[in-house]
MISE-54186 format. One record per residue (C-alpha): residue number from 0; x, y, z. Coordinates in steps of 0.2 Angstrom, whole numbers. Each point is the difference from the previous one (the first is absolute). Layout:
MISE-54186
NUM, X, Y, Z
...
end
This chain:
MISE-54186
0, 0, 0, 0
1, 7, 16, -5
2, 2, 15, 12
3, 0, 17, -7
4, -5, 10, 15
5, 17, 7, 4
6, 2, 6, -18
7, -16, 10, 0
8, 3, 11, 15
9, 3, 18, -3
10, 16, 1, 10
11, 8, -16, -9
12, 19, 2, -1
13, 9, -13, -12
14, 17, 2, 9
15, -8, -2, 17
16, -9, -16, -6
17, 16, -7, -8
18, 10, 4, 16
19, -13, -10, 10
20, 2, -15, -11
21, 19, 1, 1
22, 0, 1, 19
23, -11, -15, 1
24, 11, -10, -11
25, 16, 4, 9
26, -8, -7, 16
27, -3, -17, -8
28, 8, -5, -17
29, 2, 8, -17
30, -13, -11, -8
31, -13, 11, 7
32, 5, 15, -11
33, -2, -11, -15
34, -16, -6, 6
35, -6, 18, 2
36, 6, 5, -17
37, -9, -15, -8
38, -16, 5, 9
39, 2, 18, -7
40, 4, -6, -17
41, -15, -12, 0
42, -11, 15, 7
43, 6, 11, -14
44, -4, -13, -13
45, -17, -3, 7
46, -4, 19, 0
47, 6, 1, -18
48, -11, -15, -5
49, -15, 9, 9
50, 4, 16, -9
51, 0, -9, -17
52, -16, -9, 4
53, -8, 17, 5
54, 6, 8, -16
55, -6, -15, -11
56, -17, 0, 9
57, -2, 19, -2
58, 9, 3, -17
59, -14, 8, -9
60, -4, 12, 15
61, 18, 5, 1
62, 1, 4, -18
63, -16, 11, 1
64, 8, 9, 15
65, 16, 4, -9
66, -11, 7, -15
67, -9, 11, 12
68, 16, 6, 8
69, 6, 6, -17
70, -16, 9, -3
71, 0, 8, 18
72, 18, 6, -3
73, -5, 9, -16
74, -14, 8, 9
75, 11, 6, 14
76, 12, 7, -13
77, -14, 10, -7
78, -6, 7, 16
79, 18, 5, 5
80, 1, 10, -17
81, -17, 8, 4
82, 5, 4, 18
83, 16, 9, -7
84, -10, 10, -12
85, -12, 5, 14
86, 14, 5, 12
87, 7, 11, -14
88, -17, 8, -3
89, -2, 3, 19
90, 17, 9, 1
91, -5, 11, -14
92, -17, 4, 8
93, 8, 3, 17
94, 13, 12, -7
95, -14, 10, -9
96, -12, 0, 15
97, 14, 5, 12
98, 5, 15, -11
99, -19, 5, -1
100, -2, -2, 19
101, 15, 11, 3
102, -8, 13, -11
103, -17, -1, 8
104, 7, 0, 17
105, 10, 16, -3
106, -15, 9, -9
107, -12, -6, 15
108, 12, 7, 13
109, 1, 16, -11
110, -19, 1, -1
111, -2, -3, 19
112, 12, 14, 4
113, -9, 12, -12
114, -17, -4, 8
115, 7, 2, 17
116, 8, 17, -5
117, -17, 5, -8
118, -9, -5, 16
119, 11, 10, 11
120, -1, 15, -12
121, -19, -2, 0
122, 0, 0, 19
123, 12, 14, 1
124, -11, 10, -12
125, -15, -4, 11
126, 9, 5, 15
127, 4, 17, -6
128, -18, 2, -7
129, -7, -4, 17
130, 13, 12, 8
131, -6, 14, -11
132, -18, -4, 4
133, 4, 1, 19
134, 7, 17, -3
135, -15, 6, -9
136, -12, -7, 12
137, 8, 8, 15
138, 0, 16, -8
139, -19, 0, -2
140, -8, 13, 11
141, -10, -3, 17
142, 6, -18, 2
143, -11, -6, -14
144, 14, -10, -8
145, 6, -9, 16
146, -10, -15, -4
147, 8, -2, -17
148, 17, 3, 7
149, -2, -13, 13
150, -6, -13, -12
151, 14, 5, -12
152, 13, -2, 14
153, -7, -17, 4
154, 2, -5, -19
155, 18, 6, 0
156, 3, -10, 16
157, -7, -16, -8
158, 10, 3, -16
159, 16, 2, 10
160, -4, -16, 11
161, -2, -10, -16
162, 15, 7, -10
163, 19, 1, 2
164, 5, 18, -3
165, 17, -2, 9
166, 13, 8, -10
167, -11, 12, -10
168, 6, 17, 5
169, -16, 9, -6
170, -11, -10, 10
171, 11, 1, 16
172, 1, 19, -2
173, -19, 2, -2
174, -4, -12, 15
175, 3, 13, 14
176, -12, 12, -8
177, -13, -14, 1
178, 3, -4, 18
179, -2, 19, 4
180, -16, 1, -10
181, -7, -15, 10
182, 5, 8, 16
183, -9, 16, -6
184, -16, -10, -5
185, 0, -9, 17
186, 2, 17, 9
187, -14, 9, -10
188, -11, -16, 1
189, 2, 0, 20
190, -4, 19, 0
191, -15, -3, -11
192, -7, -14, 11
193, 3, 10, 16
194, -9, 15, -8
195, -15, -11, -4
196, 0, -8, 17
197, 1, 17, 9
198, -13, 8, -11
199, -11, -16, -1
200, 1, 2, -19
201, -4, -17, -7
202, 7, 5, -18
203, 17, 5, 7
204, 1, -16, 11
205, -5, -11, -15
206, 13, 9, -11
207, 14, -2, 14
208, -4, -19, 2
209, 0, -2, -19
210, 18, 7, -1
211, 5, -13, 13
212, -10, -14, -9
213, 9, 4, -16
214, 17, -1, 9
215, -5, -17, 8
216, 0, 8, 17
217, -18, 2, 4
218, -1, -13, 15
219, 15, 6, 9
220, -4, 18, -3
221, -18, -2, 7
222, 7, -10, 15
223, 12, 14, 3
224, -13, 14, -1
225, -13, -10, 11
226, 14, -4, 13
227, 4, 19, 1
228, -18, 5, 1
229, -3, -13, 14
230, 15, 6, 9
231, -6, 18, -1
232, -17, -5, 5
233, 7, -10, 15
234, 10, 15, 6
235, -15, 12, -3
236, -12, -12, 10
237, 13, -3, 14
238, 0, 19, 2
239, -19, 2, -2
240, -4, -16, 11
241, 12, 2, 14
242, -8, -10, 14
243, 4, 11, 15
244, -5, 16, -10
245, -16, -8, -7
246, -5, -7, 17
247, 1, 17, 8
248, -10, 9, -15
249, -14, -13, 1
250, -2, 2, 19
251, 0, 19, -2
252, -13, 0, -14
253, -19, -3, 5
254, -4, -4, -18
255, 13, -13, -1
256, -6, -8, 16
257, -18, -1, -5
258, 5, -7, -17
259, 11, -13, 7
260, -13, -5, 13
261, -13, -4, -14
262, 12, -6, -13
263, 14, -8, 10
264, -1, -17, -9
265, 1, 8, -17
266, 15, 11, 6
267, 8, -16, 7
268, -2, -9, -16
269, 7, 14, -10
270, 15, 1, 12
271, 4, -18, -1
272, -2, 0, -19
273, 11, 15, -1
274, 13, -7, 11
275, 1, -17, -9
276, 1, 8, -17
277, 14, 11, 6
278, 10, -15, 6
279, -4, -10, -16
280, 2, 14, -13
281, 15, 10, 8
282, 16, -5, -9
283, 10, 2, 16
284, -13, -9, 11
285, -3, 15, 12
286, 9, 14, -8
287, 17, 6, -5
288, 4, 11, 14
289, 6, -14, 11
290, -17, -6, 7
291, -3, -19, 2
292, -16, -10, 0
293, 1, -1, 19
294, 1, 19, 1
295, -15, 1, -11
296, -10, -13, 10
297, 5, 10, 16
298, -7, 16, -8
299, -16, -9, -4
300, -1, -6, 17
301, 2, 18, 7
302, -14, 6, -11
303, -12, -14, 4
304, 4, 2, 18
305, -5, 19, -1
306, -16, -5, -9
307, -5, -13, 13
308, -11, 13, 8
309, -10, 0, -16
310, -1, -19, -1
311, -7, 1, 18
312, -13, 13, -6
313, -5, -10, -15
314, -2, -16, 10
315, -11, 10, 12
316, -11, 6, -15
317, 0, -17, -7
318, -7, -7, 16
319, -13, 13, 0
320, -5, -5, -17
321, -1, -18, 5
322, -11, 5, 15
323, -12, 11, -11
324, -11, -15, -6
325, 1, -8, 17
326, -7, 16, 8
327, -14, 0, -13
328, -5, -17, 4
329, 0, 4, 19
330, -6, 18, 1
331, 2, 8, 17
332, -17, 9, -1
333, -12, -12, -10
334, -15, 7, -8
335, -16, -2, 11
336, 10, -7, 14
337, 1, -17, -8
338, 17, -7, -3
339, 1, -8, -17
340, 7, -17, -3
341, 16, -1, -10
342, -3, -6, -18
343, 10, -9, -13
344, 0, 16, -10
345, 9, 8, 15
346, 13, -15, 0
347, 3, 2, -19
348, 4, 19, 3
349, 12, -5, 14
350, 8, -13, -11
351, 2, 12, -15
352, 8, 13, 12
353, 12, -13, 6
354, 4, -6, -17
355, 3, 18, -6
356, 12, 5, 14
357, 10, -16, -2
358, 1, 1, -19
359, 6, 18, 1
360, 14, -5, 12
361, 4, -17, -9
362, 16, 7, -8
363, 9, 2, 16
364, 2, -14, 13
365, 2, 11, 15
366, -14, 11, -4
367, -11, -14, -5
368, 3, -9, 17
369, -5, 16, 9
370, -16, 2, -10
371, -4, -19, 3
372, 2, 4, 19
373, -13, 14, -2
374, -11, -12, -9
375, 1, -12, 14
376, -4, 14, 13
377, -15, 5, -11
378, -6, -18, -1
379, 2, -2, 19
380, -10, 16, 2
381, -14, -7, -10
382, 1, -16, 10
383, -1, 10, 16
384, -15, 9, -6
385, -9, -16, -6
386, 4, -8, 17
387, -7, 16, 9
388, -17, -1, -9
389, -2, -19, 0
390, -14, -6, 12
391, 5, -11, 15
392, -15, 0, 10
393, -13, -13, 1
394, -11, 7, -14
395, 14, -5, -12
396, -4, -18, 4
397, -19, -3, -1
398, -9, -17, 2
399, 0, -8, -17
400, -16, -1, -8
401, -7, 18, 3
402, -8, 9, -14
403, 16, 9, -6
404, 17, 3, 6
405, 2, 15, 11
406, 9, 16, -6
407, 15, -3, 11
408, 3, -17, -8
409, -2, 7, -17
410, 12, 13, 4
411, 13, -13, 6
412, -3, -10, -16
413, 3, 16, -11
414, 16, 4, 10
415, 7, -17, -3
416, -4, 1, -19
417, 9, 17, -1
418, 15, -6, 10
419, 1, -16, -11
420, -1, 10, -16
421, 13, 12, 7
422, 12, -14, 4
423, -3, -9, -16
424, 4, 17, -9
425, 16, 2, 10
426, 6, -17, -4
427, -3, 3, -19
428, 9, 16, 2
429, 15, -8, 8
430, 3, -11, -15
431, 2, 16, -11
432, 16, 5, 10
433, 17, -9, -1
434, 7, 9, 16
435, 1, -13, 14
436, -2, 14, 13
437, -16, 6, -8
438, -7, -17, -2
439, 4, -5, 18
440, -8, 16, 6
441, -16, -3, -10
442, 0, -18, 6
443, 0, 5, 18
444, -14, 12, -3
445, -10, -13, -9
446, 3, -12, 15
447, -6, 13, 12
448, -16, 2, -10
449, -3, -19, 0
450, 3, 0, 19
451, -14, 13, 2
452, -11, -10, -12
453, 2, -15, 11
454, -4, 10, 16
455, -16, 6, -7
456, -6, -16, -9
457, 5, -13, 12
458, -13, 6, 13
459, -13, -1, -13
460, 5, -17, -6
461, 1, -6, 18
462, -17, 7, 4
463, -7, -10, -15
464, 8, -16, 6
465, -6, 3, 18
466, -18, 3, -6
467, 0, -16, -11
468, 9, -11, 14
469, -14, 6, 12
470, -13, -6, -12
471, 9, -17, -2
472, 1, -2, 19
473, -19, -1, 0
474, 3, -18, -8
475, 1, -5, 18
476, -18, 6, 3
477, -7, -11, -14
478, -8, -16, 6
479, 6, -13, -13
480, -10, -14, 10
481, -17, 7, -5
482, -7, 0, -18
483, -9, 16, 3
484, 5, 17, -5
485, 2, 9, 17
486, 17, 4, 8
487, 4, -3, 19
488, 1, 18, 4
489, -10, 14, -9
490, 11, 14, -9
491, 1, 18, 5
492, -17, 8, 3
493, -7, -16, 6
494, -7, -5, -17
495, 4, -18, -4
496, 6, -2, -18
497, -6, -15, -10
498, 11, -11, -11
499, -3, 0, -18
500, 0, -17, -8
501, 11, -7, 14
502, 13, 13, -1
503, 5, 8, 17
504, -4, 18, 3
505, 18, 4, 5
506, 7, -5, -17
507, -13, 11, -8
508, 5, 14, 11
509, 18, -3, -5
510, -5, 1, -19
511, -10, 16, 3
512, 15, 9, 9
513, 12, -5, -13
514, -11, 7, -14
515, -2, 16, 10
516, 19, 1, 2
517, 3, -3, -18
518, -13, 13, -5
519, 4, 14, 12
520, 19, -3, 3
521, 9, -11, -12
522, -8, 5, -16
523, 5, 18, 4
524, 18, -4, 3
525, 11, 5, -15
526, 16, -8, 6
527, 5, -12, -14
528, 7, -17, 5
529, 0, 6, 18
530, -19, -1, 0
531, 1, -18, -6
532, 12, -4, 14
533, -11, 7, 13
534, -15, -9, -6
535, 10, -16, -1
536, 6, 2, 18
537, -17, 3, 7
538, -7, -16, -10
539, 14, -11, 7
540, -3, 6, 17
541, -19, -3, -1
542, 3, -18, -7
543, 12, -4, 13
544, -10, 7, 14
545, -16, -9, -6
546, 9, -17, -1
547, 7, 2, 18
548, -17, 4, 7
549, -9, -13, -10
550, 12, -13, 6
551, -6, 5, 18
552, -18, -2, -3
553, -7, -13, 12
554, -12, -10, -2
555, -3, -1, -19
556, -14, -12, 2
557, 4, -13, -13
558, -2, 1, -18
559, -14, 13, 1
560, 12, 12, 9
561, 14, -4, -12
562, -11, 4, -14
563, -5, 17, 7
564, 18, 4, 3
565, 4, -5, -18
566, -13, 12, -6
567, 7, 14, 11
568, 17, -3, -8
569, -7, 0, -17
570, -9, 17, 4
571, 17, 7, 7
572, 9, -6, -15
573, -13, 9, -11
574, 2, 16, 10
575, 19, -1, -1
576, -1, -3, -19
577, -10, 16, -2
578, 13, 9, 12
579, 15, -5, -11
580, -8, 2, -17
581, -4, 18, 5
582, 18, 4, -3
583, 3, -12, -14
584, 7, -15, 10
585, -5, -18, 0
586, -3, -7, 17
587, 9, -17, -2
588, 15, 9, -6
589, 0, 15, 12
590, -4, -10, 16
591, 12, -14, -4
592, 3, -12, 15
593, -14, 8, 10
594, -13, -5, -14
595, 8, -17, 0
596, -3, -2, 18
597, -18, 5, -1
598, -3, -12, -14
599, 9, -14, 10
600, -10, 4, 16
end
C-alpha cells in the first residue's frame, strides 16, 4: 500500500526527508537505503502510470481545454490593447480638464473677489447715503425729523454690524459723526419725552417714545423714565405723608376727624394699598435716600398708632349702627304701652347690619376682629333683651287642652323662633369669612343664642312631658278587671269619663293633650331640625314612661284586661304617630328602641 501523506504536506522538505531515511539506515544496515530508493522509484512509476491513465481517459477533454486556452489568450491580448488605448485617452482628457479647471478656478476666484468688492462698495455707498439722510433729518425744524434720524441711525448700525468696514478710511472717518448724531438724537428724544410728560401732552410723549422705538431702546428708556418718576413720586409722597406731621394735622383738623370717624375703613384700605404699591413699585424698595423697608414699616406703624383714636371712634359708631335695629325691635317707649314682640323681620335687619359691618372691615384682619367683637356684643344685647321679656311665670305653662295658648306662651314661642333664626343667620354668615378670629367670635355668639333658646324652650317641653305623664299616671286608676267603662276614681270636677270602645279615658286624654301641644306650640316653632329633635325627645320620653307604668299595672284581670291594655297601646301609638307626622317624622324611625319596646310589651 502506497503512502503519499508525507509528500502532500505544505511544509514538505525533500532534504529533510532524505536525511531522515539516511539516519535510519545508518542505525541498521545499508540495505535500508536501497529499499527506500526502490520504494520511491516504484511510487514514481506508479504515479506516472496513474497520470497516463488519467490523460488517456480524459484525452478529448484536455484537447478541448487547450483549444479554449488559446482562444482566451487571444481575447486577453485584445483587452490589453484596448486598455492601453483607453489609458492614453484618459491621460489626454485629464490634461485637457486640468487645464480647463485651472482656468475656471482662477476666473471664479476673480469673480468672487469682484462681487465682494462690489458688495462692499454698495454697502459703503449706502452708508454714506444714510449718513447724509441723518444730517438732513436732524436739521429739520422743531424735532420733526427726530424719528427719521433715529430709524436711519438704527439702519446704519445694522449695516455696520453686518459688514466689515475695517480698513476703509472714509467710513472710519465718518463714524464719529454718526456716534455724535446718535447722542444728539437720544438727548433731544429724552428732552421731547420729558416735555410731553411734564405738559401731559400725549403727542410729544408718543413722538419721544417713537424715537426710542426706532433706536431699539423703547423698553429700557420707558423703564428708566418710569423708575425716575416713581422715585420722584416716592420722595414727594414721603414729604407729603410724613407720619408724625400728618398725625398732628389730622388731630388738629375737626373736618379730618369727622371724615375719618365715618370713613375709617376706606381710609385704612387706601393706606394699605398705597403702602403695598410703594413697596412693590419703588425701584429702591423704600426710597433712595437711605430708607429701608423696616423704616418704612416703622413710619406706617407711627401713623396707624396716631390714628388709633379714630379706629376707636369708628368702632363706637359701628356698634351704634349694630344696636339701631335691636333698639327698633325693643323700643323703650312702646306705642299704647304694649311692648311688641320681636319679629323675623327685625332679625333680618340685625343680620343685614352685622353682615354689612363685617363686610366693610373684611379687608383688614385686626379691624375685622374688632368689628366681630362688636357684633358679638350686639347679639348678646339682643339675647339679654329677649331674656328680659320672656315669660317665666305660671301663665307661660298652662294646662294642656285649654281653648288656646295664652299670650305669654305665644310670646316665648316667638322669642325662640327669632333667636333660632338669628343663630342660623349668624352661622351662615360665619361661613362667608376666612378669618379664624371672626369665625370663632361668631361661633361663640351663636352658642350663646342656642343656650338661651334651650333655657326658654326646655321649660315648655318639660311642661308638655309633665302634663302627658300626669295623664298616663291615671292608668293606675283604670279597673282592668271590669268589662265596664268606668274608672276607679272620677277625673277632675267629679265627672266620671266613659271609655269609648274599650279604650281608657287616660289614653284619650294623652292624645288630646298631644294634639293641643302640636297645634298651639310645636306647629308654631320655626326652628328647623331642632323642632324635630324636640318632638322626638318628647315622644321617646312618653313611650318609655308609658311602658314603665303599664308594666306596673296590677291586676290586669286576664285576657280581657290584656285586651283593654292592648287597645290603649294602639290608641297611644296612633296619637304618637300624629305627633311625629306633624313635623314630617315617621314614628317607627324617630322613636327607635322606645317604639320597639312598646311593640314588644
